[in-house]
C-alpha positions, 0 to 999 in steps of 0.5 A: 421913448420905448414903452414898458411893453416893448420887446425885451432885447436883454433880459438878466434874471437872478444873476450871481457872480463872484470873482476871487471869492468876492461876490460881485452880483447877488441876484441882479435882474436887468431888462433892456427894451428895444429902442432904448439906450440903457446907461449902467452906472456904479461905484468902482468895483460894483461889477458894471464891466463884469455885467457886460462881459457876461452878457456878451459871452466873454465871461461865464456866469456862476448862476442865473439866466441871460438872454439876448435877442430871445436866446439864452446865451448859456445854452447856444451851440457854437454856430448859434453863438456866432450867428447871435454875435453877428447881430450886435456890436461892441465898442470897447473902452480902449477902442481895441483896434488891431494896431498891425492893421490900417483903419480899412482893414480894421473895419473889414475884419468882422465881414472877412471873418464871415468867410470862416463860416462859409459865407460869401464876401463881395470886396466891392460891397465891402468897400462901399460899406466901409466908405459909408460907415467912415462917413456915418461916423464922421471920418474922412475917406483918407482916414481909411489908410491910417494906422491906429497910432496915427489917430487921435483918441476921438478918431480912434473911438470913431473908427472903433464904432464904425467897425462895431456897426459893419455887420449892421448890428441891431444891438450896441454895447458901449463900454466907457465910450468916452473914456480918455477923451478931453471934454470937447471930444467927449461931447462930439462923441456923445452927439454922434452916439445920440444921432446914430441911436435915433437914425439906426433905431438901435438898442444900446447898453452903455457902461459909463462914468461919465455924467454927461453921457448919462444925461444926454444919452440915456433913455433909462439908467440902472445904478449897480450897488451891493451886487444888485440894481439899487434903481432903474429909471429915467434921469429925473427919477434916478437923480432923486433917489436916496442912495449914497452913490447917486447923492455923490454921482448926481448931486456932488459939485462936479455932478451938478456943475456938469448938469448945469451946462446942459441945455434943457432940451439935451437932458432926457 
């Protein structure tokens, strides 16, 4: 597990954000350190996805500072912003595969986009890279020629994950990674994420409401409430925190039953 002295990969300081006149974030602070997988949880409307969108630059902040991989994302020239985005990958909630492209071309897309920035792309190396990433996420070589509508929900998630890793990301953003999957597929996908997190030495920020994902994947958990972080800590630290959302999430009958089925070695 990363230590408290590990390098800060994501730093959010005094973040304020309102949408439609409603405050979403009110002085939020968050630090994600190199090598950890931080899970962000919170009730509906707590601003989990809004936080992610601001961190990856899809939504501007009102006030506050966000630094990713040492760079202030609010003060980057376009070329600097593009270079920074090449260092991370994003797995969106609905996979966000291009429906008109097969899996191969979906995975090739972020690499081929480099040509617009004047960077050379070797198609032979690209083909090898796609084969490697498909194998890495548990897809068969023939799956490369399937279109998104031909994929099961679990296969689509795996293809989207492979695309997020195509540029050898050192930082991964996961937006509800098991959303829409049946329990068996969700469990398999959690296992895959855990293996890749360890094997690739990734740093990851995960937005989720899945208690099983939280328990099996996260090294630390951040709970969003009232526009700020109510608590940040390990599973044991957060599960014991006195807060209405935490009590409902971890100690409700559903939450307790989900945690009870975990082998002790799986809960971090």
